[in-house]
DRENLO-749090 format. One record per residue (C-alpha): x, y, z; residue number from 1; residue in three letters. Coordinates in Angstrom, 1 decimal. Example, Ala and Ser with C-alpha at 12.3 -4.5 7.8 and 13.67 -1.06 7.14 Angstrom:
NODE	12.3	-4.5	7.8	1	Ala
NODE	13.7	-1.1	7.1	2	Ser
REM end
This chain:
NODE	-71.6	38.6	23.3	1	Met
NODE	-70.3	35.2	24.3	2	Ser
NODE	-66.5	34.2	24.3	3	Thr
NODE	-65.0	30.8	23.4	4	Thr
NODE	-62.3	29.6	25.6	5	His
NODE	-59.8	26.9	24.7	6	Thr
NODE	-59.0	24.1	26.8	7	Thr
NODE	-55.3	23.4	26.2	8	Gly
NODE	-52.4	23.4	28.5	9	Pro
NODE	-51.8	27.1	28.2	10	Asp
NODE	-55.7	28.0	28.0	11	Ala
NODE	-56.4	31.4	29.5	12	Ala
NODE	-58.3	31.4	32.6	13	Gly
NODE	-59.1	33.4	35.7	14	Pro
NODE	-56.1	35.3	37.3	15	Gly
NODE	-52.6	33.9	36.5	16	Asp
NODE	-53.6	30.4	35.5	17	Ser
NODE	-52.1	30.7	32.0	18	Ser
NODE	-48.9	32.2	33.5	19	Arg
NODE	-48.9	29.4	35.9	20	Thr
NODE	-49.2	26.8	33.1	21	Val
NODE	-46.5	28.5	31.1	22	Arg
NODE	-44.1	28.4	34.2	23	Glu
NODE	-44.8	24.9	34.7	24	Ala
NODE	-43.9	24.0	31.2	25	Met
NODE	-40.8	26.0	31.4	26	Ala
NODE	-39.7	24.3	34.7	27	Asp
NODE	-40.4	20.9	33.2	28	Arg
NODE	-38.0	21.7	30.2	29	Leu
NODE	-35.5	23.4	32.4	30	Leu
NODE	-35.2	20.2	34.7	31	Arg
NODE	-35.1	18.0	31.7	32	Ala
NODE	-32.2	20.2	30.2	33	Ala
NODE	-30.1	19.8	33.4	34	Thr
NODE	-30.1	16.0	32.7	35	Arg
NODE	-29.3	15.7	29.0	36	Ser
NODE	-30.2	16.8	25.6	37	Gly
NODE	-32.0	13.5	24.9	38	Ala
NODE	-34.1	14.1	28.0	39	Gln
NODE	-34.9	17.6	26.8	40	Leu
NODE	-36.1	16.5	23.5	41	Val
NODE	-38.2	13.7	25.2	42	Ser
NODE	-39.8	16.2	27.4	43	Glu
NODE	-40.9	18.3	24.5	44	Ala
NODE	-42.4	15.6	22.8	45	Ala
NODE	-44.6	14.8	25.9	46	Val
NODE	-45.5	18.5	26.1	47	Leu
NODE	-46.9	18.5	22.6	48	Val
NODE	-48.3	15.1	22.8	49	Gln
NODE	-46.4	14.1	19.7	50	Gly
NODE	-43.0	13.7	18.3	51	Ala
NODE	-39.7	15.8	18.6	52	Ala
NODE	-36.4	15.2	16.8	53	Val
NODE	-33.3	17.2	17.0	54	Leu
NODE	-31.8	16.8	13.3	55	Ala
NODE	-28.4	17.7	12.4	56	Asp
NODE	-27.6	18.2	8.7	57	Pro
NODE	-24.7	15.9	8.8	58	Ile
NODE	-25.5	13.3	11.5	59	Ala
NODE	-29.2	13.0	10.8	60	Gly
NODE	-31.2	12.4	13.9	61	Ala
NODE	-29.3	13.4	17.0	62	Val
NODE	-32.3	12.9	19.3	63	Tyr
NODE	-35.7	11.5	18.7	64	Ser
NODE	-38.8	10.7	20.8	65	Thr
NODE	-40.1	8.3	19.7	66	Pro
NODE	-37.4	6.8	17.9	67	Ala
NODE	-39.4	5.9	14.8	68	Thr
NODE	-39.9	9.6	14.1	69	Ala
NODE	-36.3	10.0	13.4	70	Ala
NODE	-36.5	9.6	9.5	71	Ala
NODE	-39.6	11.8	9.4	72	Asp
NODE	-37.9	14.5	11.4	73	Gly
NODE	-34.8	14.5	9.4	74	Val
NODE	-36.8	14.8	6.2	75	His
NODE	-38.9	17.6	7.7	76	Ala
NODE	-35.9	19.4	8.6	77	Ala
NODE	-34.3	19.1	4.8	78	Ala
NODE	-37.7	19.7	3.1	79	His
NODE	-39.9	22.0	5.5	80	Pro
NODE	-42.4	22.7	2.5	81	Gln
NODE	-43.3	19.0	2.4	82	Asp
NODE	-44.2	19.1	6.3	83	His
NODE	-46.5	22.1	6.9	84	Pro
NODE	-47.8	20.7	10.2	85	His
NODE	-44.4	20.3	11.8	86	His
NODE	-42.9	23.1	13.8	87	Val
NODE	-39.2	24.0	13.5	88	Gln
NODE	-36.5	26.1	15.1	89	Arg
NODE	-33.0	26.3	14.7	90	Pro
NODE	-31.0	25.0	17.8	91	Ala
NODE	-27.1	24.6	18.5	92	Ala
NODE	-26.3	24.2	14.8	93	Gly
NODE	-29.2	21.8	14.2	94	Ala
NODE	-32.8	21.9	13.7	95	Val
NODE	-35.5	21.1	16.3	96	Leu
NODE	-38.6	19.6	14.6	97	Val
NODE	-41.8	19.1	16.6	98	Leu
NODE	-44.8	17.1	15.2	99	His
NODE	-47.7	18.0	17.8	100	Pro
NODE	-50.9	16.3	18.2	101	Ala
NODE	-53.7	17.8	16.1	102	Pro
NODE	-55.5	19.1	19.2	103	Thr
NODE	-52.4	21.0	20.7	104	Met
NODE	-52.9	24.8	20.6	105	Pro
NODE	-50.7	26.5	18.2	106	Ala
NODE	-49.6	29.1	20.9	107	Glu
NODE	-48.7	26.3	23.2	108	His
NODE	-46.6	24.4	20.6	109	Val
NODE	-44.8	27.4	19.5	110	Gly
NODE	-43.9	28.2	23.1	111	Leu
NODE	-42.5	24.7	23.8	112	Val
NODE	-40.6	24.9	20.4	113	Ala
NODE	-39.1	28.3	21.4	114	Thr
NODE	-38.1	27.2	24.9	115	Thr
NODE	-36.6	24.0	24.0	116	Thr
NODE	-34.5	25.5	21.2	117	Ala
NODE	-33.3	28.1	23.6	118	Ala
NODE	-32.2	25.4	26.1	119	Leu
NODE	-30.5	23.5	23.4	120	Leu
NODE	-28.5	26.5	22.7	121	Glu
NODE	-27.4	27.0	26.2	122	Val
NODE	-26.3	23.5	26.3	123	Arg
NODE	-24.5	24.0	22.9	124	Gly
NODE	-22.7	27.0	24.2	125	Gln
NODE	-21.7	25.0	27.3	126	Arg
NODE	-20.3	22.2	25.3	127	Ala
NODE	-18.5	24.7	23.0	128	Ala
NODE	-16.7	26.1	26.1	129	Glu
NODE	-15.5	22.5	26.9	130	Leu
NODE	-14.9	21.7	23.1	131	Arg
NODE	-11.5	23.5	22.7	132	Ala
NODE	-10.0	21.5	25.6	133	Glu
NODE	-11.4	18.2	24.5	134	Gln
NODE	-10.1	18.8	20.9	135	Met
NODE	-6.6	19.5	22.1	136	Arg
NODE	-6.7	16.4	24.1	137	Leu
NODE	-7.8	14.4	21.0	138	His
NODE	-5.0	16.0	18.9	139	Ser
NODE	-2.5	15.0	21.7	140	Thr
NODE	-3.8	11.5	21.6	141	Leu
NODE	-3.6	11.2	17.9	142	Leu
NODE	0.2	12.2	18.0	143	Arg
NODE	0.8	9.6	20.7	144	Leu
NODE	-1.1	7.1	18.7	145	Leu
NODE	1.2	7.9	15.4	146	Leu
NODE	4.3	7.8	17.8	147	Ala
NODE	3.6	4.1	18.8	148	Gly
NODE	2.5	4.7	22.4	149	His
NODE	-0.8	2.6	21.7	150	Thr
NODE	-1.0	1.4	25.5	151	Thr
NODE	-1.0	5.1	26.8	152	Ser
NODE	-3.9	6.0	24.4	153	Val
NODE	-6.1	2.9	25.0	154	Thr
NODE	-5.6	3.5	28.9	155	Asp
NODE	-6.6	7.1	28.4	156	Thr
NODE	-9.8	6.4	26.5	157	Val
NODE	-10.5	3.5	28.6	158	Arg
NODE	-10.5	1.1	25.8	159	Ala
NODE	-8.2	-1.6	26.4	160	Gly
NODE	-10.3	-4.1	24.7	161	Gly
NODE	-9.8	-2.3	21.3	162	Leu
NODE	-7.4	-4.0	18.9	163	Thr
NODE	-7.6	-2.1	15.5	164	His
NODE	-7.7	1.3	14.0	165	Val
NODE	-9.2	2.8	10.9	166	Thr
NODE	-7.7	6.2	9.9	167	Leu
NODE	-8.9	9.0	7.5	168	Tyr
NODE	-6.7	11.9	6.6	169	Arg
NODE	-8.6	14.8	5.1	170	Leu
NODE	-7.4	18.1	3.4	171	Thr
NODE	-9.4	21.0	2.1	172	Gly
NODE	-9.9	24.8	1.9	173	Pro
NODE	-11.5	25.1	5.5	174	Asp
NODE	-10.1	22.5	7.8	175	Ile
NODE	-11.1	24.3	11.1	176	Pro
NODE	-14.8	24.6	10.0	177	Thr
NODE	-15.1	21.1	8.8	178	Ala
NODE	-13.3	20.0	12.2	179	His
NODE	-16.0	21.7	14.4	180	Gln
NODE	-18.9	20.3	12.1	181	Val
NODE	-17.4	16.7	12.1	182	Leu
NODE	-17.0	17.0	15.9	183	Trp
NODE	-20.6	17.9	16.4	184	Arg
NODE	-21.7	15.2	14.1	185	Ala
NODE	-19.6	12.4	15.7	186	Val
NODE	-19.7	13.5	19.2	187	Arg
NODE	-16.7	11.7	20.2	188	Pro
NODE	-16.3	10.4	23.8	189	Ser
NODE	-13.2	9.2	25.3	190	Leu
NODE	-15.4	6.4	27.0	191	Ala
NODE	-16.3	5.3	23.5	192	Gly
NODE	-19.7	3.8	22.4	193	His
NODE	-20.7	0.7	20.7	194	Gly
NODE	-17.4	-1.0	21.1	195	Gly
NODE	-15.5	1.7	19.3	196	Ala
NODE	-14.0	5.0	20.2	197	Cys
NODE	-13.3	8.0	17.7	198	Ala
NODE	-10.5	10.4	18.0	199	Leu
NODE	-10.7	13.6	15.8	200	Ile
NODE	-8.0	16.3	15.7	201	Gly
NODE	-6.0	18.6	13.4	202	Glu
NODE	-2.4	17.5	12.9	203	Val
NODE	0.0	19.2	10.8	204	Asp
NODE	-2.8	21.2	9.0	205	Gly
NODE	-4.9	18.2	8.2	206	Glu
NODE	-7.9	16.7	9.7	207	Leu
NODE	-7.1	13.2	11.2	208	Leu
NODE	-9.8	10.9	12.2	209	Val
NODE	-8.8	7.5	14.1	210	Ala
NODE	-11.6	5.1	14.9	211	Glu
NODE	-10.5	2.6	17.4	212	Leu
NODE	-12.6	-0.8	17.4	213	His
NODE	-12.4	-4.6	17.5	214	His
NODE	-11.2	-5.2	14.1	215	Gly
NODE	-14.3	-4.0	12.0	216	Ser
NODE	-16.5	-1.0	12.3	217	Asp
NODE	-20.2	-0.3	11.6	218	Asp
NODE	-19.6	2.4	9.2	219	Gly
NODE	-21.0	5.1	11.1	220	Arg
NODE	-17.7	7.4	11.0	221	Val
NODE	-17.2	6.6	7.4	222	Leu
NODE	-20.8	7.9	6.7	223	Arg
NODE	-20.2	11.2	8.7	224	Leu
NODE	-17.0	11.9	7.1	225	Val
NODE	-18.2	11.3	3.7	226	Ser
NODE	-21.1	13.8	4.3	227	Arg
NODE	-18.6	16.4	5.8	228	Val
NODE	-16.2	15.9	2.8	229	Ser
NODE	-19.0	16.5	0.5	230	Glu
NODE	-20.2	19.6	2.2	231	Arg
NODE	-17.0	21.4	2.8	232	His
NODE	-15.0	20.1	-0.3	233	Asn
NODE	-12.6	17.7	1.6	234	Leu
NODE	-10.4	15.2	-0.1	235	Leu
NODE	-9.8	12.1	2.2	236	Ala
NODE	-7.6	9.0	2.2	237	Gly
NODE	-8.8	6.1	4.2	238	Leu
NODE	-6.5	3.1	5.6	239	Ala
NODE	-7.6	0.2	7.8	240	Gly
NODE	-8.7	-1.8	9.7	241	Pro
NODE	-5.2	-2.3	10.9	242	Leu
NODE	-3.8	-3.3	14.3	243	Pro
NODE	-3.1	-0.4	16.6	244	Leu
NODE	0.5	-1.2	16.4	245	Ala
NODE	0.5	-0.4	12.6	246	Glu
NODE	-1.1	3.1	13.0	247	Thr
NODE	2.0	4.8	11.4	248	Pro
NODE	1.7	2.4	8.5	249	Thr
NODE	-2.2	3.2	8.1	250	Ala
NODE	-1.2	7.1	8.6	251	His
NODE	1.1	6.8	5.4	252	Ala
NODE	-1.2	4.7	3.5	253	Asp
NODE	-4.1	7.0	4.0	254	Ala
NODE	-2.0	10.1	2.7	255	Ala
NODE	-1.1	7.9	-0.3	256	Ala
NODE	-4.6	6.9	-1.0	257	Ala
NODE	-5.7	10.6	-0.6	258	Arg
NODE	-3.6	11.4	-3.8	259	His
NODE	-6.3	9.4	-5.7	260	Ser
NODE	-9.1	11.3	-4.5	261	Ala
NODE	-11.2	13.7	-6.7	262	Thr
NODE	-14.4	15.7	-6.4	263	Pro
NODE	-16.2	12.8	-7.9	264	Ala
NODE	-14.6	10.4	-5.3	265	His
NODE	-13.8	12.3	-2.2	266	Arg
NODE	-12.8	9.4	0.0	267	Ile
NODE	-10.4	6.8	-1.5	268	Val
NODE	-9.5	3.5	0.6	269	Pro
NODE	-5.9	2.6	0.6	270	Ala
NODE	-6.7	-0.8	-0.9	271	Asp
NODE	-8.5	0.9	-3.8	272	Ala
NODE	-5.5	2.0	-5.5	273	Val
NODE	-2.6	0.3	-7.4	274	Gly
NODE	-4.1	-2.0	-9.9	275	Thr
NODE	-6.2	-4.0	-7.7	276	Pro
NODE	-8.7	-5.0	-10.3	277	Gln
NODE	-6.0	-6.5	-12.7	278	Leu
NODE	-4.3	-8.1	-9.7	279	Ala
NODE	-7.5	-10.4	-9.3	280	Arg
NODE	-7.5	-11.4	-13.1	281	Leu
NODE	-3.9	-12.5	-13.3	282	Leu
NODE	-3.1	-16.4	-13.1	283	Pro
NODE	-2.2	-16.8	-9.6	284	Pro
NODE	0.5	-19.3	-9.8	285	Gly
NODE	3.0	-17.6	-12.1	286	Pro
NODE	2.0	-14.2	-10.8	287	Tyr
NODE	2.7	-14.9	-7.3	288	Thr
NODE	5.9	-16.7	-7.8	289	Ala
NODE	7.1	-13.8	-10.1	290	Trp
NODE	6.1	-11.1	-7.5	291	Ala
NODE	7.7	-13.0	-4.6	292	Arg
NODE	11.1	-13.3	-6.6	293	Ser
NODE	11.0	-9.8	-7.8	294	Val
NODE	10.3	-8.4	-4.3	295	Leu
NODE	12.8	-10.8	-2.6	296	Ser
NODE	15.5	-8.4	-1.9	297	Pro
NODE	13.5	-6.0	0.0	298	Leu
NODE	12.5	-6.0	3.6	299	Thr
NODE	9.0	-5.0	4.9	300	Pro
NODE	9.9	-1.6	5.4	301	Asp
NODE	11.4	-1.2	1.9	302	His
NODE	8.2	-2.5	0.5	303	Arg
NODE	6.1	0.0	2.5	304	His
NODE	8.4	3.0	1.2	305	Leu
NODE	8.1	1.8	-2.3	306	Leu
NODE	4.4	1.4	-2.2	307	Leu
NODE	3.9	4.8	-0.9	308	Val
NODE	6.3	6.2	-3.4	309	Arg
NODE	4.4	4.6	-6.2	310	Leu
NODE	0.8	5.6	-4.8	311	Arg
NODE	1.8	9.3	-4.2	312	Thr
NODE	3.8	9.5	-7.6	313	Gly
NODE	7.0	11.4	-6.2	314	Ser
NODE	9.6	11.5	-3.5	315	Ala
NODE	8.5	14.6	-2.0	316	Pro
NODE	4.8	13.5	-1.6	317	Arg
NODE	6.0	10.2	-0.4	318	Ala
NODE	8.0	12.2	2.2	319	Ala
NODE	5.1	13.9	3.3	320	Thr
NODE	3.1	10.9	3.7	321	Ala
NODE	5.8	9.2	5.7	322	Leu
NODE	6.5	12.1	8.0	323	Gly
NODE	10.1	12.2	6.6	324	Leu
NODE	12.4	14.6	5.0	325	Ser
NODE	12.5	14.6	0.9	326	Pro
NODE	16.2	13.9	1.2	327	Gly
NODE	15.8	10.8	3.5	328	Thr
NODE	13.2	9.4	1.4	329	Val
NODE	15.3	9.9	-1.8	330	Arg
NODE	18.3	8.1	-0.3	331	Thr
NODE	16.3	5.2	0.9	332	Arg
NODE	14.7	5.0	-2.6	333	Leu
NODE	18.0	4.9	-4.0	334	Arg
NODE	19.0	2.0	-1.9	335	Gly
NODE	15.8	0.2	-2.9	336	Val
NODE	16.4	0.8	-6.6	337	Ala
NODE	20.0	-0.7	-6.2	338	Ala
NODE	18.5	-3.8	-4.4	339	Leu
NODE	16.0	-4.2	-7.4	340	Leu
NODE	18.5	-3.1	-10.0	341	Asp
NODE	15.9	-1.1	-11.6	342	Ala
NODE	14.9	2.5	-12.5	343	Asp
NODE	12.2	3.4	-10.2	344	Leu
NODE	11.2	6.4	-12.4	345	Asp
NODE	10.4	4.3	-15.5	346	Asp
NODE	6.7	3.9	-16.0	347	Ile
NODE	6.9	0.0	-16.8	348	Thr
NODE	8.8	-0.6	-13.7	349	Val
NODE	6.3	1.4	-11.5	350	Gln
NODE	3.5	-0.6	-13.0	351	Ala
NODE	5.0	-3.9	-12.7	352	His
NODE	6.0	-3.2	-9.1	353	Leu
NODE	2.6	-2.2	-8.1	354	Leu
NODE	1.4	-5.4	-9.4	355	Leu
NODE	4.0	-7.3	-7.5	356	Ala
NODE	3.1	-5.5	-4.3	357	Leu
NODE	-0.7	-6.2	-4.9	358	Arg
NODE	0.1	-10.2	-5.3	359	Ala
NODE	-1.4	-12.4	-2.7	360	Pro
NODE	0.7	-14.0	-0.1	361	Ala
NODE	3.7	-11.9	-1.5	362	Arg
NODE	5.7	-12.2	1.8	363	Gly
NODE	5.5	-15.9	2.4	364	Asp
NODE	8.5	-17.7	3.4	365	Gly
NODE	10.5	-14.4	4.0	366	Gln
NODE	11.8	-13.3	7.4	367	Gly
NODE	11.8	-9.6	8.6	368	Glu
NODE	15.3	-9.1	7.9	369	Gly
NODE	15.8	-11.0	4.7	370	Glu
NODE	16.8	-9.3	1.6	371	Gly
NODE	19.1	-6.6	2.6	372	Glu
NODE	22.7	-7.5	1.7	373	Gly
NODE	21.5	-10.9	0.3	374	Arg
NODE	23.3	-12.0	-2.9	375	Pro
NODE	20.9	-11.9	-6.0	376	Lys
NODE	20.0	-15.3	-7.2	377	Ser
NODE	20.3	-16.0	-11.0	378	Asp
NODE	16.6	-16.8	-11.0	379	Arg
NODE	15.5	-13.6	-9.5	380	Gln
NODE	12.8	-12.1	-11.6	381	Ala
NODE	13.2	-8.5	-12.9	382	Arg
NODE	10.5	-5.8	-12.6	383	Pro
NODE	10.9	-4.8	-16.1	384	Glu
NODE	9.6	-7.9	-17.5	385	Thr
NODE	6.3	-9.9	-16.5	386	Leu
NODE	5.9	-13.6	-16.9	387	Pro
NODE	5.3	-14.8	-20.2	388	Gly
NODE	1.6	-14.7	-21.2	389	Gly
NODE	0.5	-13.3	-17.9	390	Ile
NODE	-1.2	-10.4	-19.6	391	Leu
NODE	-2.3	-12.4	-22.6	392	Asp
NODE	-5.2	-14.1	-21.1	393	Thr
NODE	-8.8	-13.2	-22.0	394	Asp
NODE	-9.5	-11.7	-18.8	395	Ala
NODE	-6.5	-9.3	-18.8	396	Ala
NODE	-7.4	-8.1	-22.5	397	Arg
NODE	-11.0	-7.7	-21.5	398	Thr
NODE	-9.8	-5.6	-18.7	399	Trp
NODE	-7.6	-3.5	-20.9	400	Ala
NODE	-9.9	-3.1	-23.7	401	Val
NODE	-12.6	-1.9	-21.3	402	Gly
NODE	-10.2	0.6	-19.9	403	Leu
NODE	-8.4	2.2	-23.0	404	Val
NODE	-10.5	0.6	-25.9	405	Gly
NODE	-12.5	3.5	-26.7	406	Gly
NODE	-9.6	5.9	-27.3	407	Leu
NODE	-8.9	7.1	-30.9	408	Glu
NODE	-5.5	6.2	-32.3	409	Pro
NODE	-3.8	9.6	-32.1	410	His
NODE	-5.0	10.0	-28.3	411	Leu
NODE	-3.8	6.3	-27.6	412	Arg
NODE	-0.3	7.3	-29.0	413	Ile
NODE	-0.2	10.6	-27.3	414	Ala
NODE	-1.2	9.1	-23.9	415	Leu
NODE	1.3	6.2	-24.2	416	Ala
NODE	4.1	8.8	-25.2	417	Cys
NODE	3.3	11.0	-22.2	418	Trp
NODE	3.5	8.0	-19.9	419	Leu
NODE	6.7	6.9	-21.1	420	Arg
NODE	8.0	10.6	-20.3	421	His
NODE	7.1	10.2	-16.7	422	His
NODE	3.9	12.4	-17.3	423	Ala
NODE	6.0	15.5	-18.6	424	Arg
NODE	4.2	17.3	-21.3	425	Thr
NODE	7.3	19.1	-22.9	426	Ala
NODE	9.3	16.1	-23.8	427	Pro
NODE	6.4	14.1	-25.0	428	Ala
NODE	5.4	16.8	-27.1	429	Ala
NODE	8.8	17.0	-28.7	430	Thr
NODE	8.8	13.4	-29.6	431	Glu
NODE	5.2	13.6	-31.0	432	Leu
NODE	6.2	16.8	-32.9	433	His
NODE	3.2	18.6	-31.7	434	Val
NODE	2.7	21.7	-29.6	435	His
NODE	2.3	21.5	-25.8	436	Arg
NODE	-0.9	23.0	-25.9	437	Thr
NODE	-2.1	20.4	-28.4	438	Thr
NODE	-0.8	17.5	-26.3	439	Leu
NODE	-2.6	19.0	-23.3	440	Thr
NODE	-5.9	19.3	-25.2	441	Thr
NODE	-5.4	15.6	-26.1	442	Trp
NODE	-4.7	14.5	-22.4	443	Leu
NODE	-7.7	16.4	-21.4	444	Thr
NODE	-9.9	14.4	-24.0	445	Arg
NODE	-8.1	11.2	-22.7	446	Cys
NODE	-9.2	11.9	-19.2	447	Ala
NODE	-12.7	12.8	-20.3	448	Glu
NODE	-13.3	9.7	-22.3	449	Arg
NODE	-11.7	7.4	-20.0	450	Leu
NODE	-13.3	8.8	-16.7	451	Gly
NODE	-9.8	8.6	-15.1	452	Gln
NODE	-7.7	11.2	-13.1	453	Asn
NODE	-4.5	11.4	-15.0	454	Leu
NODE	-2.8	13.1	-12.1	455	Ala
NODE	-3.1	10.1	-10.1	456	Asp
NODE	0.3	7.9	-10.3	457	Ala
NODE	-1.6	4.6	-9.7	458	Ala
NODE	-4.1	5.3	-12.5	459	Val
NODE	-1.1	6.2	-14.8	460	Arg
NODE	0.4	2.8	-14.1	461	Ala
NODE	-3.1	1.0	-14.8	462	Glu
NODE	-3.3	3.1	-18.1	463	Leu
NODE	0.2	2.1	-19.1	464	His
NODE	-0.4	-1.7	-18.5	465	Leu
NODE	-3.7	-1.5	-20.5	466	Ala
NODE	-2.0	0.4	-23.4	467	Leu
NODE	0.7	-2.3	-23.5	468	Glu
NODE	-1.8	-5.2	-23.2	469	Ala
NODE	-3.8	-3.5	-26.2	470	Thr
NODE	-0.7	-2.2	-28.4	471	Ala
NODE	-1.3	-2.1	-32.0	472	Lys
NODE	1.4	-2.2	-34.9	473	Asp
NODE	0.4	1.5	-35.8	474	Gly
NODE	1.0	2.7	-32.3	475	Asp
NODE	4.0	4.8	-33.3	476	Asp
NODE	4.0	8.4	-33.7	477	Pro
NODE	6.1	8.1	-36.9	478	Arg
NODE	3.6	5.9	-38.4	479	Ala
NODE	0.7	8.4	-38.4	480	Leu
NODE	-0.2	10.4	-41.7	481	Pro
NODE	0.0	14.1	-40.9	482	Arg
NODE	-1.7	17.2	-42.4	483	Arg
NODE	-1.2	20.9	-41.7	484	Gly
NODE	2.4	20.8	-40.6	485	Gly
NODE	2.7	19.5	-37.1	486	Arg
NODE	-0.9	18.3	-36.4	487	Thr
NODE	-2.0	14.7	-36.5	488	Tyr
NODE	-4.9	14.0	-39.0	489	Arg
NODE	-8.0	12.8	-37.4	490	Arg
NODE	-8.5	9.2	-38.2	491	Leu
REM end
């Protein structure tokens, strides 16, 4: 009876030839593993005479040989049923994907895959032993950055040429796990790469990511943060790019923006809240002049405090964003209210001030210390009133109708009344002469039909402006016919 022998690298032969082949293969992989993970994956590709990819579910292709096989390897890891000829092994929190040549014996490919995955696990365990110390260092550097010690940080990371920062503040149910996953995906290095350096750490119960760069980033960190946020149910605020010296400002802005994040929009940039769309539609001349006049009593620090307060919706939340005590923030806000001679809790004042803070070139012609203690001019504009005709343009009306035009009359009136009462249900229900449960149901319908998050202070300000711009003569609770006691009749 004849016997058929294979001719592959691990073919059986006289004596210990197959064992020798396996030992040689393992030795090649071991020597590659001592150099780098990329070299190990490359050696595995050579041994199977095909392609090898280490695919991470968040970062995508970590290592790929050849580079053109990266996309195919990531897809194979995500959908193995579509790639029956690929060999996969879990490895160090990722997936090793091998696409061998058709002539490669299955036993040899399986041995290469198992050995490579085991060596990747060893490398991953060694990295994990060092990771805790590296994470503590990153958290320390982030605290130094927030404290204004930018030179110390850039010297430590050997990134003296990096001038700007993009900051992310993330919260969620399991920050430590998300931290580990994001760390593996970003693979931060104090030496940086590609002209950027990422710092990742847990600060005061939040996951904080600071990307240092030359003024613009390539979006890599944003993509990874977005994937981790989606996978681990995180909400994030994004601020920047800003000069490194303004890192504390970016830190506060990111926290303010995070209050606008929802499961549908998990990462919100700081410049995406606070009536940005309407601000672009207003006539620039009278709008800019009015905004400059309204804000003239305020210093830049006052304006930033006011902006954070308006975005977050309350003094305690603003205090958290700014890293101050609620009492300190309330005291400073009372000073701002006195300078503006306005009620900062009034929804109309809030909406108009957000518009003023969004105006282009709003600080032109003012010095750093101008405003405090300066006597008010008779021509100083009031935040309670917009310039005549500024919301009467076709563009502004189109914006307002697009935002709230689809609401039924009773929903419009209920929403407007609720906004006037500082988003408090009980006093609004009393004025409307409906039960609180009824009003809550109506507000839920408003949120669904508008596709807006009513818990967001900036959204509430925008809705108030839109309702004011589209106000009708019958928008009064007393003017609506009723039926069934305290319930509105559906119109």
